[in-house]
C-alpha positions, 0 to 999 in steps of 0.5 A: 539476866546479866551478870551482877556488877563486880562478878568475874568470869571465873565466878560465873564459870564456878557457878556453872560448874556448880550446876553439874554437881550432885544435889548435896555438893550443889547445896554445900557449894552455894550454902543453901538447901536445894529444896529452897531453890526448888521451892523458889522455882515452883512457887515464884511468889516465894522470894529468896534474899536478893543476893541469892536470887541474883546468884541463882539467876546468873548461874542458870541463865549462863548454863547450857540447856542440858545443865539446866535440865540436870539442875531442875532434875536434881533440885526438884523433889519427886511429886505425887503423880497428877490426878488420873484424869489429868494424866490421861489428858497428858497422854491421850488428848491430842490437843494437849500432846500437840502443845507439849510437842510444840513446846519441846520443839520451840524450847529445844528440849529433849522430847518428853521434857515438856510433858514431865515439866507440865506434869510436875507443875500441875501437881503444885498448882492449887485450883483455889489459888488459880481461881483467886488469881482470876478474881484479882485479874477481874478487878483490873479494869479495861481502863487500867489495861488501856492506860498501861498499854498507852504508857508502854507503847506511847499514845500515838495511833490509839483509839482513845480510851482503849488499847486499839491501835488504828487510823482514821481511814480504818474507822467508820468503814460501812463495809459489806462482809462478803466479796472482799478481796482475800489472798491466801499464801503459804505459811511462812517459815518463822523459826521460834526459839523460846526464851526460858521465861517464855517456855516457863510461861507456856508450861504454866499455861498448859498446866493451868489448862489441865488443872481447871479442865479448860477446853483447848483445841489446836484448830487452824487460825487465819494469820493476817499478814497484810490489810488494806482498809477501807476495802478490807483487802486482806492477805492471810496465811494459816497458823495453829491455835497452839502457836498463838495460845502459848505465845502472844495470848500469854501477854494479857495474863502477864499484863493483868497480873503485873497490874494486880501485883503492882509490878512493872516488868513484862518480859514476855511483852518485851520479847514478843511485842516490844514496840509499836513497830513490832505490832505493825510488822504483820508479815514477820510476826504471828497476828491472829484475831477475829470478828466481834459484832453488836447485834441489833434486833428490830422491834416495832419501836426500837432495836434490842441490843445484845451484850454478853459477859464472857465466861471464865472458861474462855481463852480470850477476854474472860469475865469481860463484857463484849458484844455477841457474837465474838470469835476467832477468824478461822476456817471450818472446811474451806481455807479459801472460802472461809477467809471472808470475814462474813463467813466467820460472822455467820458461823459465830451467829449460828454457834453463839446465838442460835445454839448450833453445837456441831460447828463448835470446834471446841466441843469436837471434830467437825466432819461435815464437808460443808457445815454452813450448807443451807440445809444445815442452817438453824431455823432462825438463820434460814428465816433471816436469809429467806428474803433480801433485806431482813439481815444486814452485816457490815464491818465498821472498822479495823484495829490492832489490839495492843493487849496481844497484837490481835487484829479486830474486825468490829461489825454490826449485825442488823436484823431489820424485820421486827417479825423476827423477834416475834417468831424467833426471839425465844430461840436466842441463847448464848452458848458456854462462852458466855456467863450472862446475856444482857438486853438493851433498848436503843430508845434508852440512852441513859442506860446505854450511856451507863453501859458504855462507862462500865469498867468491865468491858474488854478493850476490843468489845468497847471499840466494836460497840462504840463503832456499831452505835455510831453506825446504828445512829446513821441507819436506825431511824425512829428506832434509835435514841442513842448517845452521841459517840465521837471517836478520837485517835491519840497523836 
């Protein structure tokens, strides 16, 4: 924040000097109690008078990092220690400690500062308030988010009605998911220095993760640096989940909270993804993402479609509708071989449809040399792969999601043999990432039309489902009677 109009350099210098005073002299100098200042920073919803807020913001923004640290130490009252289980995670959970170390490095804090700030923040969090905020977020619809992002970035290139940035030659690809050209390059050196708002948002993310007992794992991700549809020739490098979770993944919550609170400021988005050009600049930004697929299971007279309602415990698209499976594109054990989109989709089928917990990296370490070796496959997937033609996997498009800049590979999984449902339908069960699993028939166009109009979709989920229905209309024969889908890209 800049210096308010009419303030002199001497005034600013005096304010910076005030930061170096004792707690009592600081309060006396500003004419307010330090407790008021501390409360303001601990509870952002508590607003001091505008003049005082400007004074504090200007002083803090112009002060040196060590002065800001001393100020926080002086004006923050000692808090009760976190609950024992949270204290233990702060010191023994390697994924949390990795996040804290990452934050210290990128905020340029003295080692241990992030742990202290998170420990303090978590003691001031109310789980009930966090859950209430989650409910407020759930009232912001997919259409609300799409409209806000269209306003922010402009409509050009957006798949109409969603937040997906795409192009005509990125759609209706009908691309097989194995054998696509993939290049793996070394991870680039991309120095990142967090702004104060960005660092504070990261502190809150870690604190809320601890308060809610949410799973977080610092597993590797594929970072996309180049893509060439329609062949899906892609270039990836490797990033870690923490790199994403504490930066671009914060943009969705910031946007939804701003819409819920009727605020227009988006400081994190202004920092990380300020323009469409920034979204498209894949070589010079972190672009994580993944694959999501509509699963269509043949029965005698129709296909059964599966749609999930995402759990509130997931990091991505919480409490939203999405096709299933859906997952981050990331390696299991072989960085090069696992870079095929099909490898991720097979893994997600095993994990989210067929109940294999041993390949769920959020539940524990994966120690198998080949987790997807044929001898380890679930019985349903082994049956599907036993004969050619029983299973078809295709990518139906590609897009960049303006919500957090993610790349999205929408896909269609078609189980062509109706015997599968008769023999293995009872084994299909969503994992912890889903709250419910819904079934729809491709011979019920009215119900599917109502489904597509539901406000609860995630933007990427709606995008993938629309593209899959277009493809299934072409291939489904007598088993489908689906609504006609025509896509449009805004100009």
